[in-house]
mmCIF file as Biopython writes it, N, C-alpha, C and O atoms, coordinates in Angstrom:
data_model
#
loop_
_atom_site.group_PDB
_atom_site.id
_atom_site.type_symbol
_atom_site.label_atom_id
_atom_site.label_alt_id
_atom_site.label_comp_id
_atom_site.label_asym_id
_atom_site.label_entity_id
_atom_site.label_seq_id
_atom_site.pdbx_PDB_ins_code
_atom_site.Cartn_x
_atom_site.Cartn_y
_atom_site.Cartn_z
_atom_site.occupancy
_atom_site.B_iso_or_equiv
_atom_site.auth_seq_id
_atom_site.auth_asym_id
_atom_site.pdbx_PDB_model_num
ATOM 1   N N  . MET A ? 1  ? 36.859 18.451  77.090 1.0 0.0 1  A 1 
ATOM 2   C CA . MET A ? 1  ? 37.715 17.483  77.449 1.0 0.0 1  A 1 
ATOM 3   C C  . MET A ? 1  ? 37.639 16.141  76.348 1.0 0.0 1  A 1 
ATOM 4   O O  . MET A ? 1  ? 36.586 15.723  75.866 1.0 0.0 1  A 1 
ATOM 5   N N  . ARG A ? 2  ? 38.894 15.623  76.095 1.0 0.0 2  A 1 
ATOM 6   C CA . ARG A ? 2  ? 38.995 14.509  75.221 1.0 0.0 2  A 1 
ATOM 7   C C  . ARG A ? 2  ? 39.805 13.321  75.970 1.0 0.0 2  A 1 
ATOM 8   O O  . ARG A ? 2  ? 40.888 13.654  76.451 1.0 0.0 2  A 1 
ATOM 9   N N  . THR A ? 3  ? 39.446 12.131  76.104 1.0 0.0 3  A 1 
ATOM 10  C CA . THR A ? 3  ? 40.284 11.363  76.843 1.0 0.0 3  A 1 
ATOM 11  C C  . THR A ? 3  ? 40.175 9.980   75.930 1.0 0.0 3  A 1 
ATOM 12  O O  . THR A ? 3  ? 39.112 9.506   75.529 1.0 0.0 3  A 1 
ATOM 13  N N  . THR A ? 4  ? 41.413 9.466   75.700 1.0 0.0 4  A 1 
ATOM 14  C CA . THR A ? 4  ? 41.456 8.082   74.604 1.0 0.0 4  A 1 
ATOM 15  C C  . THR A ? 4  ? 42.056 7.191   75.363 1.0 0.0 4  A 1 
ATOM 16  O O  . THR A ? 4  ? 43.076 7.503   75.977 1.0 0.0 4  A 1 
ATOM 17  N N  . VAL A ? 5  ? 41.588 6.099   75.432 1.0 0.0 5  A 1 
ATOM 18  C CA . VAL A ? 5  ? 42.002 4.816   76.281 1.0 0.0 5  A 1 
ATOM 19  C C  . VAL A ? 5  ? 41.855 3.511   75.330 1.0 0.0 5  A 1 
ATOM 20  O O  . VAL A ? 5  ? 41.071 3.542   74.381 1.0 0.0 5  A 1 
ATOM 21  N N  . SER A ? 6  ? 42.567 2.463   75.592 1.0 0.0 6  A 1 
ATOM 22  C CA . SER A ? 6  ? 42.798 1.533   74.960 1.0 0.0 6  A 1 
ATOM 23  C C  . SER A ? 6  ? 41.939 0.280   75.517 1.0 0.0 6  A 1 
ATOM 24  O O  . SER A ? 6  ? 42.040 0.206   76.742 1.0 0.0 6  A 1 
ATOM 25  N N  . ILE A ? 7  ? 41.267 -0.544  75.052 1.0 0.0 7  A 1 
ATOM 26  C CA . ILE A ? 7  ? 40.565 -1.708  75.415 1.0 0.0 7  A 1 
ATOM 27  C C  . ILE A ? 7  ? 40.971 -2.756  74.497 1.0 0.0 7  A 1 
ATOM 28  O O  . ILE A ? 7  ? 40.316 -2.880  73.462 1.0 0.0 7  A 1 
ATOM 29  N N  . PRO A ? 8  ? 42.109 -3.656  74.755 1.0 0.0 8  A 1 
ATOM 30  C CA . PRO A ? 8  ? 42.625 -4.526  74.070 1.0 0.0 8  A 1 
ATOM 31  C C  . PRO A ? 8  ? 41.733 -5.898  73.638 1.0 0.0 8  A 1 
ATOM 32  O O  . PRO A ? 8  ? 41.877 -6.605  72.641 1.0 0.0 8  A 1 
ATOM 33  N N  . GLY A ? 9  ? 40.606 -6.039  74.919 1.0 0.0 9  A 1 
ATOM 34  C CA . GLY A ? 9  ? 39.747 -6.917  74.651 1.0 0.0 9  A 1 
ATOM 35  C C  . GLY A ? 9  ? 38.757 -6.864  73.699 1.0 0.0 9  A 1 
ATOM 36  O O  . GLY A ? 9  ? 38.238 -7.915  73.323 1.0 0.0 9  A 1 
ATOM 37  N N  . MET A ? 10 ? 38.402 -5.763  73.234 1.0 0.0 10 A 1 
ATOM 38  C CA . MET A ? 10 ? 37.306 -5.673  72.276 1.0 0.0 10 A 1 
ATOM 39  C C  . MET A ? 10 ? 37.648 -6.146  70.797 1.0 0.0 10 A 1 
ATOM 40  O O  . MET A ? 10 ? 38.625 -5.663  70.225 1.0 0.0 10 A 1 
ATOM 41  N N  . HIS A ? 11 ? 36.976 -6.932  70.286 1.0 0.0 11 A 1 
ATOM 42  C CA . HIS A ? 11 ? 37.489 -7.540  69.004 1.0 0.0 11 A 1 
ATOM 43  C C  . HIS A ? 11 ? 36.214 -7.288  67.628 1.0 0.0 11 A 1 
ATOM 44  O O  . HIS A ? 11 ? 36.627 -7.462  66.482 1.0 0.0 11 A 1 
ATOM 45  N N  . CYS A ? 12 ? 35.365 -7.060  67.741 1.0 0.0 12 A 1 
ATOM 46  C CA . CYS A ? 12 ? 34.069 -6.767  66.885 1.0 0.0 12 A 1 
ATOM 47  C C  . CYS A ? 12 ? 33.284 -5.597  67.050 1.0 0.0 12 A 1 
ATOM 48  O O  . CYS A ? 12 ? 33.397 -4.861  68.030 1.0 0.0 12 A 1 
ATOM 49  N N  . ALA A ? 13 ? 32.442 -5.396  66.058 1.0 0.0 13 A 1 
ATOM 50  C CA . ALA A ? 13 ? 31.394 -4.369  65.975 1.0 0.0 13 A 1 
ATOM 51  C C  . ALA A ? 13 ? 30.410 -4.593  67.237 1.0 0.0 13 A 1 
ATOM 52  O O  . ALA A ? 13 ? 29.952 -3.647  67.878 1.0 0.0 13 A 1 
ATOM 53  N N  . SER A ? 14 ? 30.156 -5.851  67.504 1.0 0.0 14 A 1 
ATOM 54  C CA . SER A ? 14 ? 29.351 -5.855  68.801 1.0 0.0 14 A 1 
ATOM 55  C C  . SER A ? 14 ? 29.859 -5.406  70.076 1.0 0.0 14 A 1 
ATOM 56  O O  . SER A ? 14 ? 29.156 -4.839  70.912 1.0 0.0 14 A 1 
ATOM 57  N N  . CYS A ? 15 ? 31.291 -5.708  70.239 1.0 0.0 15 A 1 
ATOM 58  C CA . CYS A ? 15 ? 32.055 -5.029  71.232 1.0 0.0 15 A 1 
ATOM 59  C C  . CYS A ? 15 ? 31.599 -3.371  71.176 1.0 0.0 15 A 1 
ATOM 60  O O  . CYS A ? 15 ? 30.925 -2.783  72.022 1.0 0.0 15 A 1 
ATOM 61  N N  . ALA A ? 16 ? 32.059 -2.923  70.173 1.0 0.0 16 A 1 
ATOM 62  C CA . ALA A ? 16 ? 31.986 -1.463  69.903 1.0 0.0 16 A 1 
ATOM 63  C C  . ALA A ? 16 ? 30.670 -0.874  70.342 1.0 0.0 16 A 1 
ATOM 64  O O  . ALA A ? 16 ? 30.645 0.154   71.019 1.0 0.0 16 A 1 
ATOM 65  N N  . ALA A ? 17 ? 29.253 -1.693  69.856 1.0 0.0 17 A 1 
ATOM 66  C CA . ALA A ? 17 ? 28.276 -1.142  69.954 1.0 0.0 17 A 1 
ATOM 67  C C  . ALA A ? 17 ? 27.928 -1.356  71.579 1.0 0.0 17 A 1 
ATOM 68  O O  . ALA A ? 17 ? 27.268 -0.447  72.079 1.0 0.0 17 A 1 
ATOM 69  N N  . LEU A ? 18 ? 28.263 -2.341  72.350 1.0 0.0 18 A 1 
ATOM 70  C CA . LEU A ? 18 ? 28.148 -2.415  73.799 1.0 0.0 18 A 1 
ATOM 71  C C  . LEU A ? 18 ? 28.502 -1.361  74.542 1.0 0.0 18 A 1 
ATOM 72  O O  . LEU A ? 18 ? 27.816 -0.780  75.383 1.0 0.0 18 A 1 
ATOM 73  N N  . ILE A ? 19 ? 29.970 -1.058  74.088 1.0 0.0 19 A 1 
ATOM 74  C CA . ILE A ? 19 ? 30.596 -0.019  74.798 1.0 0.0 19 A 1 
ATOM 75  C C  . ILE A ? 19 ? 29.837 1.212   74.777 1.0 0.0 19 A 1 
ATOM 76  O O  . ILE A ? 19 ? 29.746 1.954   75.755 1.0 0.0 19 A 1 
ATOM 77  N N  . LYS A ? 20 ? 29.216 1.453   73.492 1.0 0.0 20 A 1 
ATOM 78  C CA . LYS A ? 20 ? 28.919 2.810   72.898 1.0 0.0 20 A 1 
ATOM 79  C C  . LYS A ? 20 ? 27.371 2.875   73.780 1.0 0.0 20 A 1 
ATOM 80  O O  . LYS A ? 20 ? 26.909 3.947   74.169 1.0 0.0 20 A 1 
ATOM 81  N N  . ASP A ? 21 ? 26.720 1.605   73.996 1.0 0.0 21 A 1 
ATOM 82  C CA . ASP A ? 21 ? 25.435 1.646   74.501 1.0 0.0 21 A 1 
ATOM 83  C C  . ASP A ? 21 ? 25.857 2.062   76.134 1.0 0.0 21 A 1 
ATOM 84  O O  . ASP A ? 21 ? 25.325 3.103   76.522 1.0 0.0 21 A 1 
ATOM 85  N N  . VAL A ? 22 ? 26.683 1.416   77.046 1.0 0.0 22 A 1 
ATOM 86  C CA . VAL A ? 22 ? 26.730 1.843   78.278 1.0 0.0 22 A 1 
ATOM 87  C C  . VAL A ? 22 ? 27.383 3.242   78.454 1.0 0.0 22 A 1 
ATOM 88  O O  . VAL A ? 22 ? 27.159 3.886   79.479 1.0 0.0 22 A 1 
ATOM 89  N N  . SER A ? 23 ? 28.135 3.689   77.535 1.0 0.0 23 A 1 
ATOM 90  C CA . SER A ? 23 ? 28.405 5.105   77.617 1.0 0.0 23 A 1 
ATOM 91  C C  . SER A ? 23 ? 27.475 6.059   77.515 1.0 0.0 23 A 1 
ATOM 92  O O  . SER A ? 23 ? 27.515 7.130   78.121 1.0 0.0 23 A 1 
ATOM 93  N N  . SER A ? 24 ? 26.557 5.684   76.702 1.0 0.0 24 A 1 
ATOM 94  C CA . SER A ? 24 ? 25.475 6.720   76.499 1.0 0.0 24 A 1 
ATOM 95  C C  . SER A ? 24 ? 24.352 6.805   77.894 1.0 0.0 24 A 1 
ATOM 96  O O  . SER A ? 24 ? 23.326 7.485   77.932 1.0 0.0 24 A 1 
ATOM 97  N N  . GLU A ? 25 ? 24.913 5.868   79.037 1.0 0.0 25 A 1 
ATOM 98  C CA . GLU A ? 25 ? 24.183 6.083   80.094 1.0 0.0 25 A 1 
ATOM 99  C C  . GLU A ? 25 ? 25.098 7.472   81.094 1.0 0.0 25 A 1 
ATOM 100 O O  . GLU A ? 25 ? 24.784 7.825   82.231 1.0 0.0 25 A 1 
ATOM 101 N N  . PHE A ? 26 ? 25.978 7.910   80.451 1.0 0.0 26 A 1 
ATOM 102 C CA . PHE A ? 26 ? 26.682 9.016   81.194 1.0 0.0 26 A 1 
ATOM 103 C C  . PHE A ? 26 ? 26.470 10.305  80.471 1.0 0.0 26 A 1 
ATOM 104 O O  . PHE A ? 26 ? 27.022 10.637  79.422 1.0 0.0 26 A 1 
ATOM 105 N N  . PRO A ? 27 ? 25.701 10.911  81.082 1.0 0.0 27 A 1 
ATOM 106 C CA . PRO A ? 27 ? 25.429 12.234  80.567 1.0 0.0 27 A 1 
ATOM 107 C C  . PRO A ? 27 ? 26.692 13.313  80.158 1.0 0.0 27 A 1 
ATOM 108 O O  . PRO A ? 27 ? 26.695 14.074  79.190 1.0 0.0 27 A 1 
ATOM 109 N N  . SER A ? 28 ? 27.539 13.183  80.974 1.0 0.0 28 A 1 
ATOM 110 C CA . SER A ? 28 ? 28.686 13.847  80.793 1.0 0.0 28 A 1 
ATOM 111 C C  . SER A ? 28 ? 29.519 13.403  79.577 1.0 0.0 28 A 1 
ATOM 112 O O  . SER A ? 28 ? 30.547 13.999  79.256 1.0 0.0 28 A 1 
ATOM 113 N N  . ILE A ? 29 ? 29.118 12.510  79.022 1.0 0.0 29 A 1 
ATOM 114 C CA . ILE A ? 29 ? 30.140 11.998  77.566 1.0 0.0 29 A 1 
ATOM 115 C C  . ILE A ? 29 ? 29.127 12.603  76.533 1.0 0.0 29 A 1 
ATOM 116 O O  . ILE A ? 29 ? 27.941 12.296  76.411 1.0 0.0 29 A 1 
ATOM 117 N N  . LYS A ? 30 ? 29.860 13.550  75.797 1.0 0.0 30 A 1 
ATOM 118 C CA . LYS A ? 30 ? 29.130 14.163  74.504 1.0 0.0 30 A 1 
ATOM 119 C C  . LYS A ? 30 ? 29.227 13.311  73.361 1.0 0.0 30 A 1 
ATOM 120 O O  . LYS A ? 30 ? 28.273 13.261  72.584 1.0 0.0 30 A 1 
ATOM 121 N N  . SER A ? 31 ? 30.392 12.548  73.134 1.0 0.0 31 A 1 
ATOM 122 C CA . SER A ? 31 ? 30.494 11.896  71.901 1.0 0.0 31 A 1 
ATOM 123 C C  . SER A ? 31 ? 31.568 10.712  72.247 1.0 0.0 31 A 1 
ATOM 124 O O  . SER A ? 31 ? 32.431 10.802  73.120 1.0 0.0 31 A 1 
ATOM 125 N N  . ILE A ? 32 ? 31.391 9.803   71.559 1.0 0.0 32 A 1 
ATOM 126 C CA . ILE A ? 32 ? 32.425 8.636   71.587 1.0 0.0 32 A 1 
ATOM 127 C C  . ILE A ? 32 ? 32.792 7.940   70.541 1.0 0.0 32 A 1 
ATOM 128 O O  . ILE A ? 32 ? 31.945 7.433   69.806 1.0 0.0 32 A 1 
ATOM 129 N N  . ASN A ? 33 ? 34.023 7.823   70.336 1.0 0.0 33 A 1 
ATOM 130 C CA . ASN A ? 33 ? 34.439 7.070   68.780 1.0 0.0 33 A 1 
ATOM 131 C C  . ASN A ? 33 ? 35.012 5.752   69.398 1.0 0.0 33 A 1 
ATOM 132 O O  . ASN A ? 33 ? 35.742 5.765   70.389 1.0 0.0 33 A 1 
ATOM 133 N N  . VAL A ? 34 ? 34.649 4.665   68.774 1.0 0.0 34 A 1 
ATOM 134 C CA . VAL A ? 34 ? 35.246 3.437   69.389 1.0 0.0 34 A 1 
ATOM 135 C C  . VAL A ? 34 ? 35.752 2.836   67.861 1.0 0.0 34 A 1 
ATOM 136 O O  . VAL A ? 34 ? 35.057 2.876   66.846 1.0 0.0 34 A 1 
ATOM 137 N N  . ASP A ? 35 ? 37.008 2.324   67.947 1.0 0.0 35 A 1 
ATOM 138 C CA . ASP A ? 35 ? 38.016 2.377   66.874 1.0 0.0 35 A 1 
ATOM 139 C C  . ASP A ? 35 ? 38.359 0.631   67.242 1.0 0.0 35 A 1 
ATOM 140 O O  . ASP A ? 35 ? 39.231 0.341   68.061 1.0 0.0 35 A 1 
ATOM 141 N N  . VAL A ? 36 ? 37.591 -0.370  66.556 1.0 0.0 36 A 1 
ATOM 142 C CA . VAL A ? 36 ? 37.599 -1.826  66.792 1.0 0.0 36 A 1 
ATOM 143 C C  . VAL A ? 36 ? 39.058 -2.316  66.282 1.0 0.0 36 A 1 
ATOM 144 O O  . VAL A ? 36 ? 39.632 -3.269  66.809 1.0 0.0 36 A 1 
ATOM 145 N N  . ASP A ? 37 ? 39.615 -1.558  65.179 1.0 0.0 37 A 1 
ATOM 146 C CA . ASP A ? 37 ? 41.001 -1.992  64.512 1.0 0.0 37 A 1 
ATOM 147 C C  . ASP A ? 37 ? 42.077 -1.715  65.492 1.0 0.0 37 A 1 
ATOM 148 O O  . ASP A ? 37 ? 42.943 -2.530  65.810 1.0 0.0 37 A 1 
ATOM 149 N N  . THR A ? 38 ? 41.944 -0.285  66.035 1.0 0.0 38 A 1 
ATOM 150 C CA . THR A ? 38 ? 43.210 0.106   66.943 1.0 0.0 38 A 1 
ATOM 151 C C  . THR A ? 38 ? 42.842 -0.133  68.271 1.0 0.0 38 A 1 
ATOM 152 O O  . THR A ? 38 ? 43.634 0.315   69.100 1.0 0.0 38 A 1 
ATOM 153 N N  . LYS A ? 39 ? 41.811 -0.743  68.721 1.0 0.0 39 A 1 
ATOM 154 C CA . LYS A ? 39 ? 41.292 -1.173  70.058 1.0 0.0 39 A 1 
ATOM 155 C C  . LYS A ? 39 ? 40.969 0.218   70.798 1.0 0.0 39 A 1 
ATOM 156 O O  . LYS A ? 39 ? 40.571 0.034   71.948 1.0 0.0 39 A 1 
ATOM 157 N N  . ASN A ? 40 ? 41.039 1.421   70.449 1.0 0.0 40 A 1 
ATOM 158 C CA . ASN A ? 40 ? 40.990 2.702   71.053 1.0 0.0 40 A 1 
ATOM 159 C C  . ASN A ? 40 ? 39.721 3.244   71.078 1.0 0.0 40 A 1 
ATOM 160 O O  . ASN A ? 40 ? 39.014 3.213   70.071 1.0 0.0 40 A 1 
ATOM 161 N N  . VAL A ? 41 ? 39.244 3.883   72.420 1.0 0.0 41 A 1 
ATOM 162 C CA . VAL A ? 41 ? 38.299 4.441   72.634 1.0 0.0 41 A 1 
ATOM 163 C C  . VAL A ? 41 ? 38.529 5.898   72.913 1.0 0.0 41 A 1 
ATOM 164 O O  . VAL A ? 41 ? 39.197 6.232   73.891 1.0 0.0 41 A 1 
ATOM 165 N N  . THR A ? 42 ? 37.907 6.941   71.945 1.0 0.0 42 A 1 
ATOM 166 C CA . THR A ? 42 ? 37.865 8.466   72.176 1.0 0.0 42 A 1 
ATOM 167 C C  . THR A ? 42 ? 36.748 8.834   72.887 1.0 0.0 42 A 1 
ATOM 168 O O  . THR A ? 42 ? 35.620 8.552   72.482 1.0 0.0 42 A 1 
ATOM 169 N N  . LEU A ? 43 ? 36.967 9.483   73.988 1.0 0.0 43 A 1 
ATOM 170 C CA . LEU A ? 43 ? 35.526 10.236  74.649 1.0 0.0 43 A 1 
ATOM 171 C C  . LEU A ? 43 ? 35.904 11.732  74.839 1.0 0.0 43 A 1 
ATOM 172 O O  . LEU A ? 43 ? 36.912 12.231  75.338 1.0 0.0 43 A 1 
ATOM 173 N N  . ASN A ? 44 ? 34.556 12.423  74.176 1.0 0.0 44 A 1 
ATOM 174 C CA . ASN A ? 44 ? 34.479 13.756  74.554 1.0 0.0 44 A 1 
ATOM 175 C C  . ASN A ? 44 ? 33.620 13.998  75.771 1.0 0.0 44 A 1 
ATOM 176 O O  . ASN A ? 44 ? 32.505 13.476  75.757 1.0 0.0 44 A 1 
ATOM 177 N N  . HIS A ? 45 ? 33.943 14.650  76.728 1.0 0.0 45 A 1 
ATOM 178 C CA . HIS A ? 45 ? 33.322 14.924  77.789 1.0 0.0 45 A 1 
ATOM 179 C C  . HIS A ? 45 ? 33.297 16.135  78.718 1.0 0.0 45 A 1 
ATOM 180 O O  . HIS A ? 45 ? 34.184 16.986  78.655 1.0 0.0 45 A 1 
ATOM 181 N N  . ASP A ? 46 ? 32.419 16.202  79.466 1.0 0.0 46 A 1 
ATOM 182 C CA . ASP A ? 46 ? 32.596 17.430  80.492 1.0 0.0 46 A 1 
ATOM 183 C C  . ASP A ? 46 ? 33.614 17.015  81.519 1.0 0.0 46 A 1 
ATOM 184 O O  . ASP A ? 46 ? 33.978 15.879  81.820 1.0 0.0 46 A 1 
ATOM 185 N N  . GLU A ? 47 ? 34.028 18.278  82.031 1.0 0.0 47 A 1 
ATOM 186 C CA . GLU A ? 47 ? 35.250 18.013  83.271 1.0 0.0 47 A 1 
ATOM 187 C C  . GLU A ? 47 ? 34.392 17.147  84.463 1.0 0.0 47 A 1 
ATOM 188 O O  . GLU A ? 47 ? 35.050 16.591  85.342 1.0 0.0 47 A 1 
ATOM 189 N N  . SER A ? 48 ? 32.951 17.052  84.470 1.0 0.0 48 A 1 
ATOM 190 C CA . SER A ? 48 ? 32.514 16.367  85.424 1.0 0.0 48 A 1 
ATOM 191 C C  . SER A ? 48 ? 32.501 14.651  85.364 1.0 0.0 48 A 1 
ATOM 192 O O  . SER A ? 48 ? 32.104 13.828  86.189 1.0 0.0 48 A 1 
ATOM 193 N N  . PHE A ? 49 ? 33.063 14.510  84.130 1.0 0.0 49 A 1 
ATOM 194 C CA . PHE A ? 49 ? 33.144 12.850  83.858 1.0 0.0 49 A 1 
ATOM 195 C C  . PHE A ? 49 ? 33.714 11.916  84.787 1.0 0.0 49 A 1 
ATOM 196 O O  . PHE A ? 49 ? 34.913 12.044  85.034 1.0 0.0 49 A 1 
ATOM 197 N N  . ASP A ? 50 ? 33.056 10.988  85.352 1.0 0.0 50 A 1 
ATOM 198 C CA . ASP A ? 50 ? 33.752 10.104  86.361 1.0 0.0 50 A 1 
ATOM 199 C C  . ASP A ? 50 ? 34.584 9.129   85.427 1.0 0.0 50 A 1 
ATOM 200 O O  . ASP A ? 50 ? 33.936 8.261   84.842 1.0 0.0 50 A 1 
ATOM 201 N N  . MET A ? 51 ? 35.601 9.171   85.279 1.0 0.0 51 A 1 
ATOM 202 C CA . MET A ? 51 ? 36.295 8.277   84.438 1.0 0.0 51 A 1 
ATOM 203 C C  . MET A ? 51 ? 36.289 6.912   84.857 1.0 0.0 51 A 1 
ATOM 204 O O  . MET A ? 51 ? 36.052 5.932   84.151 1.0 0.0 51 A 1 
ATOM 205 N N  . GLN A ? 52 ? 36.626 6.944   86.302 1.0 0.0 52 A 1 
ATOM 206 C CA . GLN A ? 52 ? 36.591 5.718   87.265 1.0 0.0 52 A 1 
ATOM 207 C C  . GLN A ? 52 ? 35.463 4.777   87.316 1.0 0.0 52 A 1 
ATOM 208 O O  . GLN A ? 52 ? 35.567 3.550   87.331 1.0 0.0 52 A 1 
ATOM 209 N N  . LYS A ? 53 ? 34.424 5.431   87.339 1.0 0.0 53 A 1 
ATOM 210 C CA . LYS A ? 53 ? 32.904 4.834   87.212 1.0 0.0 53 A 1 
ATOM 211 C C  . LYS A ? 53 ? 32.824 4.374   86.005 1.0 0.0 53 A 1 
ATOM 212 O O  . LYS A ? 53 ? 32.404 3.220   85.936 1.0 0.0 53 A 1 
ATOM 213 N N  . TRP A ? 54 ? 33.130 4.974   84.864 1.0 0.0 54 A 1 
ATOM 214 C CA . TRP A ? 54 ? 33.060 4.442   83.619 1.0 0.0 54 A 1 
ATOM 215 C C  . TRP A ? 54 ? 33.695 3.260   83.165 1.0 0.0 54 A 1 
ATOM 216 O O  . TRP A ? 54 ? 33.256 2.452   82.346 1.0 0.0 54 A 1 
ATOM 217 N N  . ALA A ? 55 ? 34.916 3.236   83.858 1.0 0.0 55 A 1 
ATOM 218 C CA . ALA A ? 55 ? 35.820 2.124   83.598 1.0 0.0 55 A 1 
ATOM 219 C C  . ALA A ? 55 ? 35.239 0.999   84.206 1.0 0.0 55 A 1 
ATOM 220 O O  . ALA A ? 55 ? 35.150 -0.107  83.673 1.0 0.0 55 A 1 
ATOM 221 N N  . THR A ? 56 ? 34.827 1.313   85.385 1.0 0.0 56 A 1 
ATOM 222 C CA . THR A ? 56 ? 34.400 0.142   86.306 1.0 0.0 56 A 1 
ATOM 223 C C  . THR A ? 56 ? 33.041 -0.613  85.468 1.0 0.0 56 A 1 
ATOM 224 O O  . THR A ? 56 ? 32.891 -1.834  85.415 1.0 0.0 56 A 1 
ATOM 225 N N  . GLU A ? 57 ? 32.227 0.271   84.920 1.0 0.0 57 A 1 
ATOM 226 C CA . GLU A ? 57 ? 31.296 -0.228  84.267 1.0 0.0 57 A 1 
ATOM 227 C C  . GLU A ? 57 ? 31.354 -1.104  82.807 1.0 0.0 57 A 1 
ATOM 228 O O  . GLU A ? 57 ? 30.677 -2.045  82.392 1.0 0.0 57 A 1 
ATOM 229 N N  . ILE A ? 58 ? 32.377 -0.416  82.288 1.0 0.0 58 A 1 
ATOM 230 C CA . ILE A ? 58 ? 32.745 -1.086  80.869 1.0 0.0 58 A 1 
ATOM 231 C C  . ILE A ? 58 ? 33.602 -2.406  81.251 1.0 0.0 58 A 1 
ATOM 232 O O  . ILE A ? 58 ? 33.456 -3.389  80.524 1.0 0.0 58 A 1 
ATOM 233 N N  . GLU A ? 59 ? 34.435 -2.477  82.285 1.0 0.0 59 A 1 
ATOM 234 C CA . GLU A ? 59 ? 35.309 -3.579  82.566 1.0 0.0 59 A 1 
ATOM 235 C C  . GLU A ? 59 ? 34.491 -4.911  83.091 1.0 0.0 59 A 1 
ATOM 236 O O  . GLU A ? 59 ? 34.825 -6.095  83.042 1.0 0.0 59 A 1 
ATOM 237 N N  . ALA A ? 60 ? 33.103 -4.187  83.697 1.0 0.0 60 A 1 
ATOM 238 C CA . ALA A ? 60 ? 32.117 -5.348  84.098 1.0 0.0 60 A 1 
ATOM 239 C C  . ALA A ? 60 ? 31.533 -5.956  83.134 1.0 0.0 60 A 1 
ATOM 240 O O  . ALA A ? 60 ? 30.989 -7.026  83.406 1.0 0.0 60 A 1 
ATOM 241 N N  . LEU A ? 61 ? 31.482 -5.478  81.825 1.0 0.0 61 A 1 
ATOM 242 C CA . LEU A ? 61 ? 30.860 -6.023  80.685 1.0 0.0 61 A 1 
ATOM 243 C C  . LEU A ? 61 ? 31.312 -7.301  80.301 1.0 0.0 61 A 1 
ATOM 244 O O  . LEU A ? 61 ? 30.489 -8.132  79.918 1.0 0.0 61 A 1 
ATOM 245 N N  . ASP A ? 62 ? 32.745 -7.616  80.364 1.0 0.0 62 A 1 
ATOM 246 C CA . ASP A ? 62 ? 33.661 -8.824  79.651 1.0 0.0 62 A 1 
ATOM 247 C C  . ASP A ? 62 ? 34.894 -8.844  80.569 1.0 0.0 62 A 1 
ATOM 248 O O  . ASP A ? 62 ? 35.526 -7.846  80.915 1.0 0.0 62 A 1 
ATOM 249 N N  . PRO A ? 63 ? 35.132 -10.040 80.895 1.0 0.0 63 A 1 
ATOM 250 C CA . PRO A ? 63 ? 36.490 -10.179 81.608 1.0 0.0 63 A 1 
ATOM 251 C C  . PRO A ? 63 ? 37.580 -9.706  80.852 1.0 0.0 63 A 1 
ATOM 252 O O  . PRO A ? 63 ? 38.568 -9.308  81.469 1.0 0.0 63 A 1 
ATOM 253 N N  . LYS A ? 64 ? 37.567 -9.674  79.315 1.0 0.0 64 A 1 
ATOM 254 C CA . LYS A ? 64 ? 38.361 -9.313  78.399 1.0 0.0 64 A 1 
ATOM 255 C C  . LYS A ? 64 ? 38.840 -7.861  78.432 1.0 0.0 64 A 1 
ATOM 256 O O  . LYS A ? 64 ? 39.956 -7.442  78.126 1.0 0.0 64 A 1 
ATOM 257 N N  . TYR A ? 65 ? 37.656 -7.099  78.914 1.0 0.0 65 A 1 
ATOM 258 C CA . TYR A ? 65 ? 37.863 -5.587  78.873 1.0 0.0 65 A 1 
ATOM 259 C C  . TYR A ? 65 ? 38.676 -4.987  79.841 1.0 0.0 65 A 1 
ATOM 260 O O  . TYR A ? 65 ? 38.402 -5.141  81.031 1.0 0.0 65 A 1 
ATOM 261 N N  . LYS A ? 66 ? 39.600 -4.351  79.501 1.0 0.0 66 A 1 
ATOM 262 C CA . LYS A ? 66 ? 40.550 -3.805  80.504 1.0 0.0 66 A 1 
ATOM 263 C C  . LYS A ? 66 ? 40.853 -2.502  79.958 1.0 0.0 66 A 1 
ATOM 264 O O  . LYS A ? 66 ? 41.405 -2.355  78.868 1.0 0.0 66 A 1 
ATOM 265 N N  . ILE A ? 67 ? 40.470 -1.497  80.761 1.0 0.0 67 A 1 
ATOM 266 C CA . ILE A ? 67 ? 40.911 0.013   80.236 1.0 0.0 67 A 1 
ATOM 267 C C  . ILE A ? 67 ? 42.321 0.596   80.618 1.0 0.0 67 A 1 
ATOM 268 O O  . ILE A ? 67 ? 42.698 0.747   81.780 1.0 0.0 67 A 1 
ATOM 269 N N  . LEU A ? 68 ? 43.010 0.886   79.559 1.0 0.0 68 A 1 
ATOM 270 C CA . LEU A ? 68 ? 44.317 0.994   79.419 1.0 0.0 68 A 1 
ATOM 271 C C  . LEU A ? 68 ? 44.776 2.402   79.057 1.0 0.0 68 A 1 
ATOM 272 O O  . LEU A ? 68 ? 44.302 2.783   77.986 1.0 0.0 68 A 1 
ATOM 273 N N  . PRO A ? 69 ? 45.523 3.216   79.630 1.0 0.0 69 A 1 
ATOM 274 C CA . PRO A ? 69 ? 45.967 4.459   78.862 1.0 0.0 69 A 1 
ATOM 275 C C  . PRO A ? 69 ? 46.410 4.394   77.740 1.0 0.0 69 A 1 
ATOM 276 O O  . PRO A ? 69 ? 46.754 3.256   77.419 1.0 0.0 69 A 1 
ATOM 277 N N  . THR A ? 70 ? 46.595 5.439   76.728 1.0 0.0 70 A 1 
ATOM 278 C CA . THR A ? 70 ? 47.264 5.387   75.460 1.0 0.0 70 A 1 
ATOM 279 C C  . THR A ? 70 ? 48.554 6.077   75.554 1.0 0.0 70 A 1 
ATOM 280 O O  . THR A ? 70 ? 48.649 7.078   76.264 1.0 0.0 70 A 1 
ATOM 281 N N  . SER A ? 71 ? 49.384 5.700   75.008 1.0 0.0 71 A 1 
ATOM 282 C CA . SER A ? 71 ? 50.954 6.687   74.931 1.0 0.0 71 A 1 
ATOM 283 C C  . SER A ? 71 ? 50.561 7.887   74.206 1.0 0.0 71 A 1 
ATOM 284 O O  . SER A ? 71 ? 51.388 8.769   73.979 1.0 0.0 71 A 1 
#
């Protein structure tokens, strides 16, 4: 499965690295692409992926990080 979300608060390569690092702790995520320019994060994951848990973990990293759906 593939899910793409927007995280408007991320602004640099360090933000991307932090998001990738936390995402590596979720074994159901098979791959992740973080595009700082578009502020989009694309996750390739199993059906068992807990999106809410992942979003909570990412949003806890920085008050500017809010997980938003993409259109």
